[in-house]
C-alpha positions in Angstrom: 14.2 -13.1 9.3 15.4 -9.8 10.8 14.0 -7.7 13.7 12.1 -5.6 11.2 9.7 -8.5 10.4 8.9 -9.0 14.2 8.5 -5.2 14.6 6.2 -4.9 11.7 4.0 -7.7 13.1 4.0 -6.1 16.6 2.7 -2.9 14.9 -0.1 -4.9 13.2 -1.0 -6.4 16.5 -1.0 -3.1 18.2 -3.3 -1.4 15.5 -5.7 -4.4 15.1 -8.2 -3.6 17.9 -8.8 -0.1 16.8 -12.1 0.7 15.1 -11.2 2.5 11.9 -13.4 3.9 9.2 -13.2 6.5 6.5 -13.4 9.2 9.2 -13.2 9.4 13.0 -11.2 9.0 16.0 -10.1 5.5 15.0 -8.2 6.9 12.0 -6.6 9.5 14.4 -5.6 7.0 16.9 -4.1 4.9 14.1 -2.0 7.8 12.8 -1.0 8.7 16.3 0.6 5.3 16.7 2.2 5.4 13.3 3.5 8.9 14.3 5.6 7.2 17.1 7.5 5.5 14.2 7.6 8.4 11.7 7.0 12.2 11.9 3.7 12.8 10.2 2.0 15.9 8.9 -1.7 15.2 9.7 -4.4 17.0 7.7 -8.0 17.5 8.7 -10.5 18.3 5.9 -13.9 19.6 6.9 -17.1 17.8 6.2 -18.8 19.3 3.2 -15.6 20.1 1.4 -15.8 19.5 -2.3 -13.1 17.1 -3.6 -13.2 16.5 -7.2 -16.6 14.9 -7.9 -17.1 13.9 -4.3 -17.8 15.6 -1.0 -16.1 14.9 2.3 -18.8 13.1 4.4 -19.9 13.5 8.0 -17.5 12.1 10.5 -18.5 8.8 12.2 -17.6 7.8 15.8 -18.8 4.9 17.9 -18.7 4.3 21.6 -20.6 1.0 22.1 -22.9 -1.3 20.3 -24.5 -4.7 21.1 -27.4 -7.0 20.6 -28.8 -8.5 23.8 -30.9 -11.6 23.7 -34.3 -12.1 25.7 -32.3 -13.0 28.8 -30.2 -9.8 28.6 -27.0 -11.5 27.4 -24.9 -9.6 24.8 -24.8 -12.1 21.9 -23.2 -9.6 19.6 -20.8 -7.1 21.2 -18.8 -4.3 19.6 -16.5 -4.4 22.6 -15.3 -8.0 21.5 -14.6 -6.8 17.9 -15.0 -3.7 15.8 -16.2 -6.0 12.9 -19.4 -6.7 14.7 -20.9 -3.3 13.7 -21.9 -2.3 10.2 -19.4 0.5 9.4 -21.0 3.9 9.6 -24.1 2.6 11.3 -26.5 5.3 12.3 -27.5 5.4 16.1 -30.2 3.1 17.2 -31.8 2.1 20.4 -34.8 -0.3 20.0 -36.4 -3.6 21.1 -37.6 -5.9 18.2 -38.3 -9.5 17.5 -35.6 -11.7 15.9 -37.6 -11.9 12.7 -37.1 -8.1 12.2 -33.6 -8.1 13.6 -32.5 -10.6 11.0 -32.9 -7.9 8.3 -30.0 -6.0 9.8 -27.7 -9.0 10.5 -24.8 -10.0 8.2 -23.1 -13.4 8.2 -21.0 -15.7 6.0 -22.9 -19.0 5.6 -20.0 -20.7 3.8 -17.7 -19.9 6.8 -20.0 -20.2 9.8 -17.5 -19.3 12.4 -16.2 -16.2 10.8 -17.5 -12.5 11.1 -17.8 -10.6 7.9 -16.7 -7.0 7.4 -19.5 -4.7 6.0 -20.0 -1.0 5.7 -22.7 1.5 4.6 -20.7 4.7 4.1 -23.1 6.8 2.0 -26.5 5.3 2.8 -28.0 5.7 6.3 -28.4 2.2 7.8 -27.6 0.3 10.9 -26.6 -3.3 11.3 -24.5 -6.0 12.9 -22.0 -8.6 11.6 -21.8 -12.0 13.4 -20.9 -15.6 12.9 -23.6 -17.8 11.1 -23.3 -20.3 14.0 -24.1 -17.5 16.5 -27.1 -16.5 14.5 -28.3 -20.1 14.2 -28.2 -20.4 18.0 -30.3 -17.4 18.7 -33.8 -18.2 20.2 -37.0 -16.5 19.2 -38.0 -13.5 21.3 -37.4 -9.8 21.8 -33.9 -8.4 21.4 -32.4 -5.2 22.7 -30.4 -3.4 20.0 -28.0 -0.5 20.7 -25.7 1.4 18.5 -24.2 4.3 20.4 -22.7 6.2 17.4 -22.6 9.7 16.1 -22.7 11.0 12.5 -21.9 14.7 12.7 -20.1 17.4 10.8 -16.3 17.0 11.5 -13.3 16.2 9.4 -11.7 13.6 7.1 -8.2 12.8 8.4 -5.1 11.8 6.5 -1.4 12.0 6.9 1.8 12.4 5.0 5.5 11.6 5.6 8.1 12.9 3.3 11.6 11.4 2.8 13.6 14.2 1.1 15.5 13.3 -2.0 18.2 14.9 -4.2 15.4 16.1 -6.5 11.8 17.5 -6.1 10.4 14.8 -8.4 8.4 12.4 -6.2 7.5 8.7 -5.7 4.2 8.2 -4.0 3.8 5.3 -1.6 0.1 5.0 -0.6 -1.7 2.8 1.9 -5.3 3.0 3.3 -6.1 3.4 7.0 -9.9 3.0 6.9 -10.5 -0.7 7.6 -11.2 -1.9 11.2 -9.8 -5.2 12.5 -8.3 -6.6 9.3 -4.6 -7.4 9.6 -3.7 -8.1 6.0 -6.0 -5.7 4.5 -4.8 -3.0 5.5 -2.6 -3.2 8.6 0.3 -5.1 6.9 0.3 -2.4 4.2 0.6 0.4 6.9 3.4 -1.5 8.7 5.4 -2.1 5.5 5.0 1.5 4.4 6.1 2.7 7.8 9.3 0.6 7.9 10.0 1.4 4.2 10.0 5.0 5.0 12.4 4.5 7.8 14.7 2.4 5.6 14.8 5.1 2.9 15.6 7.8 5.4 18.8 6.0 6.3 20.3 6.9 3.0 20.1 9.8 0.5 17.6 8.8 -2.1 17.5 10.4 -5.5 13.8 11.0 -5.6 11.7 12.5 -2.9 9.4 9.8 -1.4 6.0 10.9 -0.2 4.0 8.4 2.0 0.3 8.8 2.2 -1.7 7.3 5.1 -5.3 8.0 4.0 -8.7 6.4 4.0 -9.5 4.3 0.9 -11.1 6.1 -2.2 -12.3 9.3 -0.5 -8.8 9.8 1.1 -6.9 9.5 -2.1 -9.5 11.6 -4.0 -9.1 14.3 -1.3 -5.3 14.2 -1.5 -5.5 14.5 -5.4 -8.0 17.4 -5.2 -5.8 19.3 -2.7 -2.6 18.7 -4.7 -3.7 19.2 -8.3 -1.2 22.1 -8.8 1.7 20.0 -7.9 0.7 16.7 -9.3 3.2 17.0 -12.1 5.9 16.2 -9.6 4.7 12.7 -9.1 6.8 10.6 -11.5 6.2 7.2 -10.0 4.1 5.5 -7.4 2.9 2.3 -5.7 -0.1 1.4 -3.6 0.6 -1.1 -0.8 -2.1 -3.5 0.4 -2.5 -7.1 1.4 1.2 -7.1 2.2 1.4 -9.7 4.9 -0.2 -13.1 3.8 1.8 -16.1 2.9 1.0 -16.0 -0.8 3.4 -15.0 -3.5 3.8 -11.3 -4.5 1.5 -9.8 -7.2 2.2 -6.6 -9.0 -0.7 -4.7 -10.8 0.5 -2.5 -13.5 -0.5 1.2 -13.8 -3.1 2.3 -16.4 -0.2 3.1 -18.8 1.0 -0.5 -18.6 4.6 0.5 -19.4 5.3 3.2 -16.9 8.8 3.1 -15.5 7.6 1.7 -12.1 5.8 -1.1 -14.1 9.1 -2.1 -15.8 11.1 -1.8 -12.6 8.8 -4.0 -10.6 8.7 -6.6 -13.4 12.5 -6.6 -13.6 13.0 -6.8 -9.8 10.6 -9.6 -9.4 11.9 -11.6 -12.3 15.6 -11.1 -11.4 14.9 -12.0 -7.8 13.6 -15.5 -8.7 10.7 -15.0 -6.3 7.4 -16.7 -7.3 5.2 -13.8 -8.4 2.4 -12.7 -10.7 2.1 -9.5 -12.8 -1.4 -8.5 -13.8 -2.8 -5.8 -16.0 -4.5 -2.6 -14.8 -8.2 -2.7 -14.0 -10.2 0.3 -12.7 -11.2 -1.6 -9.6 -9.2 -2.5 -6.4 -7.3 -0.1 -4.3 -6.3 3.5 -4.7 -4.3 2.9 -7.8 -7.5 3.5 -9.6 -7.7 7.0 -8.3 -4.1 7.9 -9.2 -4.6 6.2 -12.5 -7.9 8.0 -13.4 -7.6 9.4 -16.9 -7.3 13.0 -15.8 -4.2 12.2 -13.8 -2.9 9.0 -15.4 0.0 8.7 -13.0 2.5 5.9 -13.2 1.2 4.2 -10.1 0.9 0.5 -9.7 -0.2 -1.7 -6.8 1.9 -4.3 -4.9 0.1 -7.0 -2.9 0.8 -10.6 -1.9 -2.5 -12.5 -2.7 -4.7 -9.8 -4.4 -7.8 -8.4 -2.9 -10.7 -10.9 -2.6 -8.3 -13.6 -3.7 -8.2 -15.4 -0.3 -11.2 -16.7 1.7 -10.2 -14.6 4.8 -10.5 -11.4 2.9 -12.8 -8.9 4.8 -13.5 -11.3 7.6 -12.6 -11.9 11.2 -10.2 -14.6 9.9 -7.9 -11.8 8.6 -6.4 -11.5 12.0 -2.7 -11.1 13.1 -2.1 -14.8 13.0 -3.0 -14.7 9.2 -0.1 -12.4 8.5 3.5 -13.4 9.0 6.7 -11.4 9.9 8.4 -13.3 7.1 5.8 -12.2 4.5 5.9 -8.6 5.5 9.7 -8.6 5.5 9.7 -10.0 1.9 7.3 -7.3 0.7 9.5 -4.7 2.3 12.6 -6.2 0.7 11.0 -6.1 -2.8 10.0 -2.4 -2.3 13.5 -1.6 -1.2 15.0 -3.5 -4.2 12.6 -1.7 -6.6 13.3 1.8 -5.3 17.0 1.1 -5.5 16.6 0.4 -9.2 14.2 3.4 -9.7 16.6 5.7 -7.9 19.6 4.8 -10.1 17.9 4.3 -13.5 19.4 7.1 -15.6 19.9 7.9 -19.2 23.4 8.7 -20.4 25.1 10.2 -23.4 28.2 8.5 -24.8 30.9 11.3 -25.3 32.9 9.1 -27.6 30.2 7.7 -29.8 32.2 7.2 -33.0 33.7 3.7 -32.8 34.4 1.9 -29.6 36.6 4.0 -27.3 39.9 2.4 -26.1 39.1 1.3 -22.6 42.5 -0.2 -21.8 44.5 3.1 -21.9 41.9 4.6 -19.5 42.6 1.9 -17.0 39.1 0.4 -17.3 40.2 -3.1 -18.0 42.8 -2.9 -15.2 39.9 -2.0 -12.8 38.3 -5.3 -13.6 41.2 -7.4 -12.7 40.5 -10.0 -10.1 36.8 -9.8 -10.3 35.0 -13.0 -10.5 32.6 -11.4 -13.0 35.3 -9.8 -15.2 33.7 -10.8 -18.5 30.2 -9.8 -17.3 31.5 -6.4 -16.2 33.4 -5.9 -19.5 30.3 -6.7 -21.4 28.2 -4.3 -19.2 30.7 -1.5 -20.1 30.2 -2.3 -23.8 26.4 -2.3 -23.6 26.4 0.9 -21.6 28.5 2.6 -24.2 26.5 1.3 -27.0 23.1 2.3 -25.6 24.1 5.7 -24.1 22.4 7.7 -26.7 20.3 9.8 -24.4 17.2 7.6 -25.3 17.9 4.4 -23.3 18.0 4.0 -19.6 20.2 1.7 -17.5 17.1 -0.5 -17.0 16.9 -0.7 -20.9 20.5 -1.8 -20.9 20.0 -4.5 -18.2 16.9 -5.8 -19.9 18.4 -5.9 -23.5 21.7 -7.4 -22.3 20.4 -9.8 -19.7 23.0 -8.4 -17.2 22.2 -7.7 -13.6 21.1 -4.1 -13.0 23.8 -3.6 -10.4 26.5 -4.7 -12.8 25.2 -2.2 -15.4 25.2 0.6 -12.8 28.8 -0.2 -11.8 29.8 -0.1 -15.4 28.1 3.3 -15.9 29.8 4.7 -12.7 33.2 3.5 -14.1 32.6 5.0 -17.5 31.3 8.3 -16.1 34.4 8.5 -13.8 36.6 8.0 -17.0 34.7 10.9 -18.7 33.3 8.6 -21.5 29.6 9.2 -20.6 27.5 11.8 -18.9 24.0 11.9 -17.6 
């Protein structure tokens, strides 16, 4: 493990206490911290703005919330965990019997010590989430209930970071910033995206990489609505979520099913020997479903470790910083870097001497292989690149059809290009 794993985990721990939602100061505070790692362009979109078929909602902020028992003790306290309050709870100040209070309480009977994560974004309600064992211990009597929150016209906040490339064509990397204290879903994705952007900036990528830090669903829809005129620049993309648990990696294909990013991710995962799963597209999950809606149909897949709702800790207080590991986040980061290294170098070439096999020896190409441990493999890569350089096949096509490592194929293409035998 390198320092990056520990630094990503430290970022998760720092972000964990913040109360995030689809709008509000928790999102701004989150982006402010991410902004210490990356320069961000922060966007504020006013309440009431029409975004595709949706409308930007009122902004929600919360200062305090609690349930106090008949003796005045806070038995549920927002100060202890932001999960204790139903997300987007309307303000309330009341005293009511336990029998009525129960209608507003959410628990997980199958996991009596865990607190669930629940929201009510578009329906005015209030409520609290607590452990079942806490609820079971509550005595009958009158309870004081307080939710000190505001729902008012404000803004939806999201941010972008761009790593400039050699071309204007873009790769989107998206993660959601709307969940409160959930370490794997979504903080690990934020951390991996942040460190991926920093790693890409160390080189000169071919594509321009645009990182989106936005609230789930409404944030992606807002970005798409505000960027419809330039959406044709987006050639590839990936949504990062559940990026830090100890499960194996899972890639969810785009709606197209055979987009270049789908093929690249499959190739990288298979070639790496990592345990992994590849699943087909479904119109449910994270924001890949917005990017892959039929009107846009972008080549955007989703990378997770254990998929959403695929682990008991999902959307509960058990999804805490101890649930995610530096090693897992580092592995997710490494796969993203490997995939983008393939994507950036995947070109189509044209053989400039297509009639018969060109004489490689007199061009010094065989001599260039001398002493290499993979001489035979490198020679075969040259022959495969020459044969499939018809303007229709990419280097990934060559690697898949030949069974040769992608890096070996790229090296062969570089050598052939330098010898004037192929051109992009």
